PDB file of N, CA, C and O in Angstrom:
ATOM      1  N   UNK A   1     -12.006 -30.241 -21.277  1.00  0.00           N
ATOM      2  CA  UNK A   1     -11.199 -29.920 -22.630  1.00  0.00           C
ATOM      3  C   UNK A   1     -10.301 -28.883 -22.576  1.00  0.00           C
ATOM      4  O   UNK A   1     -10.608 -27.793 -22.093  1.00  0.00           O
ATOM      5  N   UNK A   2      -8.936 -29.194 -23.147  1.00  0.00           N
ATOM      6  CA  UNK A   2      -8.059 -28.298 -22.912  1.00  0.00           C
ATOM      7  C   UNK A   2      -8.035 -27.284 -24.338  1.00  0.00           C
ATOM      8  O   UNK A   2      -7.950 -27.795 -25.455  1.00  0.00           O
ATOM      9  N   UNK A   3      -8.123 -25.739 -24.131  1.00  0.00           N
ATOM     10  CA  UNK A   3      -7.895 -24.873 -24.950  1.00  0.00           C
ATOM     11  C   UNK A   3      -6.704 -24.653 -25.554  1.00  0.00           C
ATOM     12  O   UNK A   3      -5.737 -24.784 -24.803  1.00  0.00           O
ATOM     13  N   UNK A   4      -6.443 -24.324 -26.816  1.00  0.00           N
ATOM     14  CA  UNK A   4      -4.796 -23.814 -26.859  1.00  0.00           C
ATOM     15  C   UNK A   4      -5.062 -22.496 -26.986  1.00  0.00           C
ATOM     16  O   UNK A   4      -6.100 -21.919 -27.309  1.00  0.00           O
ATOM     17  N   UNK A   5      -3.450 -21.889 -26.541  1.00  0.00           N
ATOM     18  CA  UNK A   5      -3.247 -20.643 -26.088  1.00  0.00           C
ATOM     19  C   UNK A   5      -3.928 -19.738 -27.487  1.00  0.00           C
ATOM     20  O   UNK A   5      -4.708 -18.808 -27.279  1.00  0.00           O
ATOM     21  N   UNK A   6      -3.766 -19.900 -28.055  1.00  0.00           N
ATOM     22  CA  UNK A   6      -3.878 -18.894 -29.308  1.00  0.00           C
ATOM     23  C   UNK A   6      -4.614 -19.957 -30.660  1.00  0.00           C
ATOM     24  O   UNK A   6      -4.594 -21.185 -30.573  1.00  0.00           O
ATOM     25  N   UNK A   7      -5.105 -19.363 -31.612  1.00  0.00           N
ATOM     26  CA  UNK A   7      -5.821 -20.259 -32.542  1.00  0.00           C
ATOM     27  C   UNK A   7      -5.007 -19.768 -34.001  1.00  0.00           C
ATOM     28  O   UNK A   7      -5.465 -19.050 -34.890  1.00  0.00           O
ATOM     29  N   UNK A   8      -3.479 -20.489 -33.913  1.00  0.00           N
ATOM     30  CA  UNK A   8      -2.940 -20.333 -34.926  1.00  0.00           C
ATOM     31  C   UNK A   8      -3.365 -21.007 -36.223  1.00  0.00           C
ATOM     32  O   UNK A   8      -2.878 -20.742 -37.322  1.00  0.00           O
ATOM     33  N   UNK A   9      -4.086 -21.684 -36.048  1.00  0.00           N
ATOM     34  CA  UNK A   9      -4.819 -22.067 -38.025  1.00  0.00           C
ATOM     35  C   UNK A   9      -5.490 -20.989 -38.473  1.00  0.00           C
ATOM     36  O   UNK A   9      -5.148 -20.267 -39.409  1.00  0.00           O
ATOM     37  N   UNK A  10      -6.816 -20.844 -37.539  1.00  0.00           N
ATOM     38  CA  UNK A  10      -7.491 -19.339 -38.122  1.00  0.00           C
ATOM     39  C   UNK A  10      -6.490 -18.157 -38.473  1.00  0.00           C
ATOM     40  O   UNK A  10      -6.543 -17.574 -39.556  1.00  0.00           O
ATOM     41  N   UNK A  11      -5.307 -17.758 -37.187  1.00  0.00           N
ATOM     42  CA  UNK A  11      -4.562 -16.643 -37.783  1.00  0.00           C
ATOM     43  C   UNK A  11      -3.982 -16.491 -39.304  1.00  0.00           C
ATOM     44  O   UNK A  11      -3.982 -15.549 -40.097  1.00  0.00           O
ATOM     45  N   UNK A  12      -3.509 -17.771 -39.361  1.00  0.00           N
ATOM     46  CA  UNK A  12      -2.421 -18.417 -40.507  1.00  0.00           C
ATOM     47  C   UNK A  12      -3.814 -18.559 -41.664  1.00  0.00           C
ATOM     48  O   UNK A  12      -3.280 -18.427 -42.765  1.00  0.00           O
ATOM     49  N   UNK A  13      -4.611 -18.668 -41.778  1.00  0.00           N
ATOM     50  CA  UNK A  13      -5.811 -18.485 -42.924  1.00  0.00           C
ATOM     51  C   UNK A  13      -6.031 -17.086 -42.874  1.00  0.00           C
ATOM     52  O   UNK A  13      -5.995 -16.522 -43.967  1.00  0.00           O
ATOM     53  N   UNK A  14      -6.237 -16.431 -41.937  1.00  0.00           N
ATOM     54  CA  UNK A  14      -6.563 -14.982 -42.436  1.00  0.00           C
ATOM     55  C   UNK A  14      -4.932 -14.257 -42.423  1.00  0.00           C
ATOM     56  O   UNK A  14      -5.251 -13.106 -42.722  1.00  0.00           O
ATOM     57  N   UNK A  15      -3.847 -14.232 -42.309  1.00  0.00           N
ATOM     58  CA  UNK A  15      -2.711 -13.808 -42.967  1.00  0.00           C
ATOM     59  C   UNK A  15      -2.649 -14.292 -44.534  1.00  0.00           C
ATOM     60  O   UNK A  15      -2.445 -13.528 -45.477  1.00  0.00           O
ATOM     61  N   UNK A  16      -2.816 -15.393 -44.609  1.00  0.00           N
ATOM     62  CA  UNK A  16      -3.199 -15.811 -46.078  1.00  0.00           C
ATOM     63  C   UNK A  16      -4.041 -14.801 -46.809  1.00  0.00           C
ATOM     64  O   UNK A  16      -3.604 -13.837 -47.437  1.00  0.00           O
ATOM     65  N   UNK A  17      -5.451 -15.180 -46.631  1.00  0.00           N
ATOM     66  CA  UNK A  17      -5.937 -14.036 -47.238  1.00  0.00           C
ATOM     67  C   UNK A  17      -5.773 -12.363 -47.363  1.00  0.00           C
ATOM     68  O   UNK A  17      -5.995 -11.673 -48.357  1.00  0.00           O
ATOM     69  N   UNK A  18      -5.418 -12.034 -46.338  1.00  0.00           N
ATOM     70  CA  UNK A  18      -5.182 -10.721 -46.341  1.00  0.00           C
ATOM     71  C   UNK A  18      -3.645 -10.477 -47.676  1.00  0.00           C
ATOM     72  O   UNK A  18      -3.445  -9.615 -48.532  1.00  0.00           O
ATOM     73  N   UNK A  19      -2.885 -11.664 -47.261  1.00  0.00           N
ATOM     74  CA  UNK A  19      -1.889 -11.222 -48.402  1.00  0.00           C
ATOM     75  C   UNK A  19      -2.506 -11.309 -49.575  1.00  0.00           C
ATOM     76  O   UNK A  19      -2.653 -10.257 -50.197  1.00  0.00           O
ATOM     77  N   UNK A  20      -2.924 -12.350 -50.056  1.00  0.00           N
ATOM     78  CA  UNK A  20      -3.994 -12.353 -51.149  1.00  0.00           C
ATOM     79  C   UNK A  20      -4.158 -11.298 -51.661  1.00  0.00           C
ATOM     80  O   UNK A  20      -3.471 -10.794 -52.550  1.00  0.00           O
ATOM     81  N   UNK A  21      -5.348 -10.750 -50.996  1.00  0.00           N
ATOM     82  CA  UNK A  21      -5.974  -9.053 -51.361  1.00  0.00           C
ATOM     83  C   UNK A  21      -4.749  -8.262 -51.582  1.00  0.00           C
ATOM     84  O   UNK A  21      -4.639  -7.866 -52.742  1.00  0.00           O
ATOM     85  N   UNK A  22      -3.816  -7.934 -50.791  1.00  0.00           N
ATOM     86  CA  UNK A  22      -2.677  -7.187 -50.802  1.00  0.00           C
ATOM     87  C   UNK A  22      -2.100  -7.122 -52.258  1.00  0.00           C
ATOM     88  O   UNK A  22      -2.003  -6.181 -53.045  1.00  0.00           O
ATOM     89  N   UNK A  23      -1.674  -8.733 -52.368  1.00  0.00           N
ATOM     90  CA  UNK A  23      -1.394  -9.131 -54.096  1.00  0.00           C
ATOM     91  C   UNK A  23      -2.430  -8.681 -55.406  1.00  0.00           C
ATOM     92  O   UNK A  23      -2.315  -8.211 -56.538  1.00  0.00           O
ATOM     93  N   UNK A  24      -3.256  -9.038 -54.697  1.00  0.00           N
ATOM     94  CA  UNK A  24      -4.663  -8.546 -56.153  1.00  0.00           C
ATOM     95  C   UNK A  24      -4.510  -7.265 -56.348  1.00  0.00           C
ATOM     96  O   UNK A  24      -4.358  -6.856 -57.500  1.00  0.00           O
ATOM     97  N   UNK A  25      -4.519  -6.443 -55.336  1.00  0.00           N
ATOM     98  CA  UNK A  25      -4.415  -5.252 -54.998  1.00  0.00           C
ATOM     99  C   UNK A  25      -3.047  -4.683 -55.878  1.00  0.00           C
ATOM    100  O   UNK A  25      -3.343  -3.653 -56.484  1.00  0.00           O
ATOM    101  N   UNK A  26      -1.923  -5.019 -56.045  1.00  0.00           N
ATOM    102  CA  UNK A  26      -0.626  -4.479 -56.297  1.00  0.00           C
ATOM    103  C   UNK A  26      -1.091  -4.860 -57.782  1.00  0.00           C
ATOM    104  O   UNK A  26      -1.471  -4.009 -58.586  1.00  0.00           O
ATOM    105  N   UNK A  27      -1.006  -6.502 -58.114  1.00  0.00           N
ATOM    106  CA  UNK A  27      -1.749  -6.537 -59.674  1.00  0.00           C
ATOM    107  C   UNK A  27      -2.341  -5.773 -60.228  1.00  0.00           C
ATOM    108  O   UNK A  27      -2.027  -5.508 -61.389  1.00  0.00           O
ATOM    109  N   UNK A  28      -3.477  -5.100 -59.571  1.00  0.00           N
ATOM    110  CA  UNK A  28      -4.591  -4.137 -60.118  1.00  0.00           C
ATOM    111  C   UNK A  28      -3.737  -2.928 -60.837  1.00  0.00           C
ATOM    112  O   UNK A  28      -3.756  -2.514 -61.996  1.00  0.00           O
ATOM    113  N   UNK A  29      -2.738  -2.401 -59.313  1.00  0.00           N
ATOM    114  CA  UNK A  29      -2.425  -1.447 -59.555  1.00  0.00           C
ATOM    115  C   UNK A  29      -1.442  -1.117 -60.725  1.00  0.00           C
ATOM    116  O   UNK A  29      -1.387  -0.103 -61.421  1.00  0.00           O
ATOM    117  N   UNK A  30      -0.476  -2.557 -60.757  1.00  0.00           N
ATOM    118  CA  UNK A  30       0.610  -2.629 -61.636  1.00  0.00           C
ATOM    119  C   UNK A  30      -0.032  -2.680 -63.385  1.00  0.00           C
ATOM    120  O   UNK A  30       0.711  -2.434 -64.335  1.00  0.00           O
ATOM    121  N   UNK A  31      -1.114  -2.944 -63.509  1.00  0.00           N
ATOM    122  CA  UNK A  31      -1.580  -2.863 -65.088  1.00  0.00           C
ATOM    123  C   UNK A  31      -2.140  -1.784 -65.197  1.00  0.00           C
ATOM    124  O   UNK A  31      -1.970  -1.163 -66.247  1.00  0.00           O
ATOM    125  N   UNK A  32      -3.160  -1.102 -63.925  1.00  0.00           N
ATOM    126  CA  UNK A  32      -3.736   0.018 -64.372  1.00  0.00           C
ATOM    127  C   UNK A  32      -2.332   1.208 -64.555  1.00  0.00           C
ATOM    128  O   UNK A  32      -2.286   1.968 -65.522  1.00  0.00           O
ATOM    129  N   UNK A  33      -1.305   1.196 -63.514  1.00  0.00           N
ATOM    130  CA  UNK A  33      -0.238   1.860 -64.580  1.00  0.00           C
ATOM    131  C   UNK A  33       0.331   1.769 -65.894  1.00  0.00           C
ATOM    132  O   UNK A  33       0.762   2.619 -66.674  1.00  0.00           O
ATOM    133  N   UNK A  34       0.219   0.492 -65.940  1.00  0.00           N
ATOM    134  CA  UNK A  34       0.689   0.133 -67.235  1.00  0.00           C
ATOM    135  C   UNK A  34      -0.162   0.711 -68.568  1.00  0.00           C
ATOM    136  O   UNK A  34       0.136   1.175 -69.669  1.00  0.00           O
ATOM    137  N   UNK A  35      -1.329   0.427 -67.868  1.00  0.00           N
ATOM    138  CA  UNK A  35      -2.504   0.951 -69.321  1.00  0.00           C
ATOM    139  C   UNK A  35      -2.310   2.400 -69.493  1.00  0.00           C
ATOM    140  O   UNK A  35      -2.490   2.880 -70.612  1.00  0.00           O
ATOM    141  N   UNK A  36      -1.894   3.293 -68.310  1.00  0.00           N
ATOM    142  CA  UNK A  36      -2.005   4.659 -68.484  1.00  0.00           C
ATOM    143  C   UNK A  36      -0.711   4.700 -69.169  1.00  0.00           C
ATOM    144  O   UNK A  36      -0.813   5.206 -70.286  1.00  0.00           O
ATOM    145  N   UNK A  37       0.504   4.321 -68.849  1.00  0.00           N
ATOM    146  CA  UNK A  37       1.760   4.488 -69.803  1.00  0.00           C
ATOM    147  C   UNK A  37       1.909   4.418 -70.776  1.00  0.00           C
ATOM    148  O   UNK A  37       2.589   5.164 -71.481  1.00  0.00           O
ATOM    149  N   UNK A  38       1.149   3.246 -71.157  1.00  0.00           N
ATOM    150  CA  UNK A  38       0.676   2.972 -72.829  1.00  0.00           C
ATOM    151  C   UNK A  38       0.115   4.332 -73.622  1.00  0.00           C
ATOM    152  O   UNK A  38       0.659   5.003 -74.499  1.00  0.00           O
ATOM    153  N   UNK A  39      -1.243   4.483 -72.945  1.00  0.00           N
ATOM    154  CA  UNK A  39      -1.744   5.322 -73.409  1.00  0.00           C
ATOM    155  C   UNK A  39      -1.240   6.557 -73.901  1.00  0.00           C
ATOM    156  O   UNK A  39      -1.570   7.185 -74.906  1.00  0.00           O
ATOM    157  N   UNK A  40      -0.046   6.904 -72.682  1.00  0.00           N
ATOM    158  CA  UNK A  40       0.457   8.561 -72.873  1.00  0.00           C
ATOM    159  C   UNK A  40       1.527   8.391 -73.578  1.00  0.00           C
ATOM    160  O   UNK A  40       2.302   9.308 -73.851  1.00  0.00           O
ATOM    161  N   UNK A  41       1.694   6.975 -74.007  1.00  0.00           N
ATOM    162  CA  UNK A  41       3.240   6.997 -75.099  1.00  0.00           C
ATOM    163  C   UNK A  41       2.696   6.402 -76.391  1.00  0.00           C
ATOM    164  O   UNK A  41       3.307   5.490 -76.948  1.00  0.00           O
ATOM    165  N   UNK A  42       1.702   6.835 -76.819  1.00  0.00           N
ATOM    166  CA  UNK A  42       1.504   5.913 -78.483  1.00  0.00           C
ATOM    167  C   UNK A  42       2.282   6.533 -79.640  1.00  0.00           C
ATOM    168  O   UNK A  42       2.002   6.106 -80.760  1.00  0.00           O
ATOM    169  N   UNK A  43       3.180   7.443 -79.540  1.00  0.00           N
ATOM    170  CA  UNK A  43       3.741   8.244 -80.745  1.00  0.00           C
ATOM    171  C   UNK A  43       4.311   7.034 -81.090  1.00  0.00           C
ATOM    172  O   UNK A  43       4.406   6.066 -80.336  1.00  0.00           O
ATOM    173  N   UNK A  44       4.646   7.089 -82.101  1.00  0.00           N
ATOM    174  CA  UNK A  44       5.680   6.479 -83.318  1.00  0.00           C
ATOM    175  C   UNK A  44       6.975   6.717 -83.216  1.00  0.00           C
ATOM    176  O   UNK A  44       7.155   7.863 -83.629  1.00  0.00           O
ATOM    177  N   UNK A  45       8.231   6.115 -82.795  1.00  0.00           N
ATOM    178  CA  UNK A  45       9.184   6.480 -82.810  1.00  0.00           C
ATOM    179  C   UNK A  45      10.119   5.519 -84.101  1.00  0.00           C
ATOM    180  O   UNK A  45       9.743   4.386 -84.403  1.00  0.00           O
ATOM    181  N   UNK A  46      11.070   6.024 -84.612  1.00  0.00           N
ATOM    182  CA  UNK A  46      12.174   5.238 -85.308  1.00  0.00           C
ATOM    183  C   UNK A  46      13.498   4.823 -84.563  1.00  0.00           C
ATOM    184  O   UNK A  46      14.299   5.557 -83.984  1.00  0.00           O
ATOM    185  N   UNK A  47      13.524   3.293 -84.744  1.00  0.00           N
ATOM    186  CA  UNK A  47      15.059   2.857 -84.040  1.00  0.00           C
ATOM    187  C   UNK A  47      15.564   2.266 -85.226  1.00  0.00           C
ATOM    188  O   UNK A  47      14.990   1.397 -85.883  1.00  0.00           O
ATOM    189  N   UNK A  48      16.972   2.924 -85.536  1.00  0.00           N
ATOM    190  CA  UNK A  48      17.823   2.311 -86.695  1.00  0.00           C
ATOM    191  C   UNK A  48      19.191   1.648 -85.977  1.00  0.00           C
ATOM    192  O   UNK A  48      19.854   2.186 -85.090  1.00  0.00           O
ATOM    193  N   UNK A  49      19.366   0.717 -86.414  1.00  0.00           N
ATOM    194  CA  UNK A  49      20.402  -0.516 -86.013  1.00  0.00           C
ATOM    195  C   UNK A  49      21.011  -1.381 -86.865  1.00  0.00           C
ATOM    196  O   UNK A  49      20.453  -2.382 -87.316  1.00  0.00           O
ATOM    197  N   UNK A  50      22.423  -0.961 -87.177  1.00  0.00           N
ATOM    198  CA  UNK A  50      23.041  -1.775 -88.539  1.00  0.00           C
ATOM    199  C   UNK A  50      22.381  -1.460 -89.880  1.00  0.00           C
ATOM    200  O   UNK A  50      22.301  -2.294 -90.782  1.00  0.00           O
ATOM    201  N   UNK A  51      22.043  -0.559 -89.942  1.00  0.00           N
ATOM    202  CA  UNK A  51      21.270  -0.544 -91.050  1.00  0.00           C
ATOM    203  C   UNK A  51      19.913  -1.175 -91.369  1.00  0.00           C
ATOM    204  O   UNK A  51      19.477  -1.373 -92.503  1.00  0.00           O
ATOM    205  N   UNK A  52      19.319  -1.456 -90.239  1.00  0.00           N
ATOM    206  CA  UNK A  52      18.043  -1.750 -89.932  1.00  0.00           C
ATOM    207  C   UNK A  52      16.973  -0.828 -89.299  1.00  0.00           C
ATOM    208  O   UNK A  52      17.122  -0.479 -88.128  1.00  0.00           O
ATOM    209  N   UNK A  53      15.838  -0.393 -90.060  1.00  0.00           N
ATOM    210  CA  UNK A  53      15.314   0.675 -89.177  1.00  0.00           C
ATOM    211  C   UNK A  53      13.760   0.063 -89.102  1.00  0.00           C
ATOM    212  O   UNK A  53      13.152  -0.509 -90.006  1.00  0.00           O
ATOM    213  N   UNK A  54      13.314   0.352 -87.776  1.00  0.00           N
ATOM    214  CA  UNK A  54      12.179  -0.098 -87.361  1.00  0.00           C
ATOM    215  C   UNK A  54      11.087   1.136 -86.628  1.00  0.00           C
ATOM    216  O   UNK A  54      11.607   1.826 -85.751  1.00  0.00           O
ATOM    217  N   UNK A  55      10.060   1.330 -86.867  1.00  0.00           N
ATOM    218  CA  UNK A  55       9.280   2.135 -86.588  1.00  0.00           C
ATOM    219  C   UNK A  55       8.180   1.465 -86.037  1.00  0.00           C
ATOM    220  O   UNK A  55       7.562   0.609 -86.668  1.00  0.00           O
ATOM    221  N   UNK A  56       7.702   2.051 -84.080  1.00  0.00           N
ATOM    222  CA  UNK A  56       7.100   1.056 -83.561  1.00  0.00           C
ATOM    223  C   UNK A  56       6.655   2.272 -82.469  1.00  0.00           C
ATOM    224  O   UNK A  56       7.125   3.396 -82.643  1.00  0.00           O
ATOM    225  N   UNK A  57       5.586   1.972 -81.157  1.00  0.00           N
ATOM    226  CA  UNK A  57       5.310   3.249 -80.483  1.00  0.00           C
ATOM    227  C   UNK A  57       6.388   3.104 -79.239  1.00  0.00           C
ATOM    228  O   UNK A  57       7.290   2.284 -79.070  1.00  0.00           O
ATOM    229  N   UNK A  58       6.063   3.923 -78.649  1.00  0.00           N
ATOM    230  CA  UNK A  58       7.331   4.306 -77.588  1.00  0.00           C
ATOM    231  C   UNK A  58       7.302   3.540 -76.412  1.00  0.00           C
ATOM    232  O   UNK A  58       8.298   3.392 -75.704  1.00  0.00           O
ATOM    233  N   UNK A  59       5.926   2.920 -76.112  1.00  0.00           N
ATOM    234  CA  UNK A  59       5.821   2.569 -75.192  1.00  0.00           C
ATOM    235  C   UNK A  59       6.178   0.648 -75.317  1.00  0.00           C
ATOM    236  O   UNK A  59       6.678  -0.092 -74.470  1.00  0.00           O
ATOM    237  N   UNK A  60       5.633   0.308 -76.840  1.00  0.00           N
ATOM    238  CA  UNK A  60       6.299  -0.992 -76.964  1.00  0.00           C
ATOM    239  C   UNK A  60       8.048  -0.878 -77.266  1.00  0.00           C
ATOM    240  O   UNK A  60       8.642  -1.757 -76.642  1.00  0.00           O
ATOM    241  N   UNK A  61       8.650  -0.293 -77.801  1.00  0.00           N
ATOM    242  CA  UNK A  61      10.050  -0.171 -77.122  1.00  0.00           C
ATOM    243  C   UNK A  61      10.746  -0.006 -76.180  1.00  0.00           C
ATOM    244  O   UNK A  61      11.882  -0.469 -76.078  1.00  0.00           O
ATOM    245  N   UNK A  62      10.140   0.718 -75.298  1.00  0.00           N
ATOM    246  CA  UNK A  62      10.294   0.381 -73.557  1.00  0.00           C
ATOM    247  C   UNK A  62      10.263  -0.725 -73.153  1.00  0.00           C
ATOM    248  O   UNK A  62      11.106  -1.293 -72.459  1.00  0.00           O
ATOM    249  N   UNK A  63       8.941  -1.257 -73.700  1.00  0.00           N
ATOM    250  CA  UNK A  63       8.475  -2.606 -73.005  1.00  0.00           C
ATOM    251  C   UNK A  63       9.626  -3.717 -73.644  1.00  0.00           C
ATOM    252  O   UNK A  63      10.094  -4.556 -72.875  1.00  0.00           O
ATOM    253  N   UNK A  64       9.891  -3.697 -74.523  1.00  0.00           N
ATOM    254  CA  UNK A  64      10.786  -4.580 -75.467  1.00  0.00           C
ATOM    255  C   UNK A  64      12.293  -4.570 -74.903  1.00  0.00           C
ATOM    256  O   UNK A  64      12.991  -5.581 -74.982  1.00  0.00           O
ATOM    257  N   UNK A  65      12.826  -3.196 -74.244  1.00  0.00           N
ATOM    258  CA  UNK A  65      14.197  -3.233 -74.044  1.00  0.00           C
ATOM    259  C   UNK A  65      14.263  -3.499 -72.479  1.00  0.00           C
ATOM    260  O   UNK A  65      15.345  -3.721 -71.937  1.00  0.00           O
ATOM    261  N   UNK A  66      13.042  -3.469 -71.759  1.00  0.00           N
ATOM    262  CA  UNK A  66      13.039  -4.075 -70.209  1.00  0.00           C
ATOM    263  C   UNK A  66      12.791  -5.397 -70.620  1.00  0.00           C
ATOM    264  O   UNK A  66      13.859  -5.976 -70.420  1.00  0.00           O
ATOM    265  N   UNK A  67      12.090  -6.095 -71.021  1.00  0.00           N
ATOM    266  CA  UNK A  67      12.565  -7.693 -71.653  1.00  0.00           C
ATOM    267  C   UNK A  67      14.006  -8.318 -71.914  1.00  0.00           C
ATOM    268  O   UNK A  67      14.647  -9.196 -71.337  1.00  0.00           O
ATOM    269  N   UNK A  68      14.223  -7.614 -72.875  1.00  0.00           N
ATOM    270  CA  UNK A  68      15.733  -7.949 -73.161  1.00  0.00           C
ATOM    271  C   UNK A  68      16.560  -7.701 -71.996  1.00  0.00           C
ATOM    272  O   UNK A  68      17.437  -8.514 -71.707  1.00  0.00           O
ATOM    273  N   UNK A  69      16.342  -6.494 -71.185  1.00  0.00           N
ATOM    274  CA  UNK A  69      17.029  -6.315 -70.048  1.00  0.00           C
ATOM    275  C   UNK A  69      17.530  -7.414 -69.211  1.00  0.00           C
ATOM    276  O   UNK A  69      18.651  -7.780 -68.858  1.00  0.00           O
ATOM    277  N   UNK A  70      16.081  -7.900 -68.969  1.00  0.00           N
ATOM    278  CA  UNK A  70      15.545  -8.542 -67.854  1.00  0.00           C
ATOM    279  C   UNK A  70      16.180 -10.184 -68.503  1.00  0.00           C
ATOM    280  O   UNK A  70      16.919 -10.729 -67.684  1.00  0.00           O
ATOM    281  N   UNK A  71      16.075 -10.594 -69.181  1.00  0.00           N
ATOM    282  CA  UNK A  71      16.824 -11.741 -69.902  1.00  0.00           C
ATOM    283  C   UNK A  71      18.295 -11.801 -69.809  1.00  0.00           C
ATOM    284  O   UNK A  71      18.956 -12.725 -69.336  1.00  0.00           O
ATOM    285  N   UNK A  72      18.686 -10.788 -70.279  1.00  0.00           N
ATOM    286  CA  UNK A  72      20.239 -10.482 -69.933  1.00  0.00           C
ATOM    287  C   UNK A  72      20.559 -10.907 -68.570  1.00  0.00           C
ATOM    288  O   UNK A  72      21.398 -11.742 -68.231  1.00  0.00           O
ATOM    289  N   UNK A  73      19.658 -10.116 -67.733  1.00  0.00           N
ATOM    290  CA  UNK A  73      20.223 -10.181 -66.293  1.00  0.00           C
ATOM    291  C   UNK A  73      19.971 -11.546 -65.850  1.00  0.00           C
ATOM    292  O   UNK A  73      20.810 -12.165 -65.197  1.00  0.00           O
ATOM    293  N   UNK A  74      19.073 -11.936 -66.115  1.00  0.00           N
ATOM    294  CA  UNK A  74      18.988 -13.945 -65.731  1.00  0.00           C
ATOM    295  C   UNK A  74      19.812 -14.566 -66.298  1.00  0.00           C
ATOM    296  O   UNK A  74      20.169 -15.597 -65.730  1.00  0.00           O
ATOM    297  N   UNK A  75      20.407 -14.256 -67.518  1.00  0.00           N
ATOM    298  CA  UNK A  75      21.098 -14.967 -68.324  1.00  0.00           C
ATOM    299  C   UNK A  75      22.658 -14.800 -66.971  1.00  0.00           C
ATOM    300  O   UNK A  75      23.156 -15.629 -66.210  1.00  0.00           O
ATOM    301  N   UNK A  76      22.990 -13.224 -67.259  1.00  0.00           N
ATOM    302  CA  UNK A  76      24.284 -13.680 -66.411  1.00  0.00           C
ATOM    303  C   UNK A  76      24.142 -13.547 -64.886  1.00  0.00           C
ATOM    304  O   UNK A  76      25.070 -13.118 -64.200  1.00  0.00           O
ATOM    305  N   UNK A  77      22.808 -13.971 -64.305  1.00  0.00           N
ATOM    306  CA  UNK A  77      22.925 -14.401 -63.120  1.00  0.00           C
ATOM    307  C   UNK A  77      23.035 -15.745 -62.993  1.00  0.00           C
ATOM    308  O   UNK A  77      23.623 -16.392 -62.126  1.00  0.00           O
ATOM    309  N   UNK A  78      22.276 -16.189 -64.151  1.00  0.00           N
ATOM    310  CA  UNK A  78      22.936 -17.767 -63.977  1.00  0.00           C
ATOM    311  C   UNK A  78      24.142 -18.422 -64.421  1.00  0.00           C
ATOM    312  O   UNK A  78      24.456 -19.612 -64.407  1.00  0.00           O
ATOM    313  N   UNK A  79      24.771 -17.362 -64.830  1.00  0.00           N
ATOM    314  CA  UNK A  79      26.430 -17.931 -64.868  1.00  0.00           C
ATOM    315  C   UNK A  79      27.143 -17.757 -63.684  1.00  0.00           C
ATOM    316  O   UNK A  79      28.276 -18.190 -63.478  1.00  0.00           O
ATOM    317  N   UNK A  80      26.284 -16.951 -62.715  1.00  0.00           N
ATOM    318  CA  UNK A  80      27.474 -16.889 -61.491  1.00  0.00           C
ATOM    319  C   UNK A  80      26.961 -17.817 -60.422  1.00  0.00           C
ATOM    320  O   UNK A  80      25.763 -17.575 -60.280  1.00  0.00           O
ATOM    321  N   UNK A  81      27.338 -18.743 -59.638  1.00  0.00           N
ATOM    322  CA  UNK A  81      26.948 -19.509 -58.718  1.00  0.00           C
ATOM    323  C   UNK A  81      27.667 -19.290 -56.992  1.00  0.00           C
ATOM    324  O   UNK A  81      28.183 -18.221 -56.665  1.00  0.00           O
ATOM    325  N   UNK A  82      27.621 -19.884 -56.523  1.00  0.00           N
ATOM    326  CA  UNK A  82      28.129 -19.850 -55.310  1.00  0.00           C
ATOM    327  C   UNK A  82      29.821 -19.851 -55.552  1.00  0.00           C
ATOM    328  O   UNK A  82      30.392 -18.880 -55.057  1.00  0.00           O
ATOM    329  N   UNK A  83      30.496 -20.634 -56.114  1.00  0.00           N
ATOM    330  CA  UNK A  83      31.833 -20.948 -56.599  1.00  0.00           C
ATOM    331  C   UNK A  83      32.332 -19.340 -57.024  1.00  0.00           C
ATOM    332  O   UNK A  83      33.525 -19.083 -57.182  1.00  0.00           O
ATOM    333  N   UNK A  84      31.479 -18.522 -57.151  1.00  0.00           N
ATOM    334  CA  UNK A  84      31.957 -17.265 -58.421  1.00  0.00           C
ATOM    335  C   UNK A  84      31.391 -17.839 -60.008  1.00  0.00           C
ATOM    336  O   UNK A  84      30.707 -18.847 -60.182  1.00  0.00           O
ATOM    337  N   UNK A  85      31.850 -16.964 -60.997  1.00  0.00           N
ATOM    338  CA  UNK A  85      31.756 -16.939 -62.290  1.00  0.00           C
ATOM    339  C   UNK A  85      31.735 -18.440 -62.529  1.00  0.00           C
ATOM    340  O   UNK A  85      32.494 -19.234 -61.973  1.00  0.00           O
ATOM    341  N   UNK A  86      30.913 -18.708 -63.296  1.00  0.00           N
ATOM    342  CA  UNK A  86      31.332 -20.446 -64.307  1.00  0.00           C
ATOM    343  C   UNK A  86      30.685 -20.522 -65.551  1.00  0.00           C
ATOM    344  O   UNK A  86      29.454 -20.557 -65.540  1.00  0.00           O
ATOM    345  N   UNK A  87      31.104 -20.545 -66.301  1.00  0.00           N
ATOM    346  CA  UNK A  87      31.026 -20.306 -67.997  1.00  0.00           C
ATOM    347  C   UNK A  87      30.052 -21.122 -68.534  1.00  0.00           C
ATOM    348  O   UNK A  87      30.085 -22.337 -68.342  1.00  0.00           O
ATOM    349  N   UNK A  88      29.065 -20.513 -69.276  1.00  0.00           N
ATOM    350  CA  UNK A  88      28.010 -21.725 -69.874  1.00  0.00           C
ATOM    351  C   UNK A  88      28.219 -22.708 -70.283  1.00  0.00           C
ATOM    352  O   UNK A  88      29.342 -22.760 -70.785  1.00  0.00           O
ATOM    353  N   UNK A  89      27.416 -24.010 -70.358  1.00  0.00           N
ATOM    354  CA  UNK A  89      28.141 -25.218 -70.996  1.00  0.00           C
ATOM    355  C   UNK A  89      28.487 -26.188 -70.168  1.00  0.00           C
ATOM    356  O   UNK A  89      29.068 -27.186 -70.595  1.00  0.00           O
TER     357      UNK A  89
END
């Protein structure tokens, strides 16, 4: 019986499991850094905009700004195709 020169399926499975472990470590690291960031930025800040005033923690404010910026970037990216800029609609 002829043996293959290499064991592709087992190497492929091993690569997937190593990748999964590395991703899991990265997720735990990001969650841990997020918790440390939140615990260090608990003081309240007041934000005023067009007559409105809102008081919330600094960590929550930064999180909301990042989410809003991500949504704006996603929206702008969806407006640019292979041909260039295309308006919504």
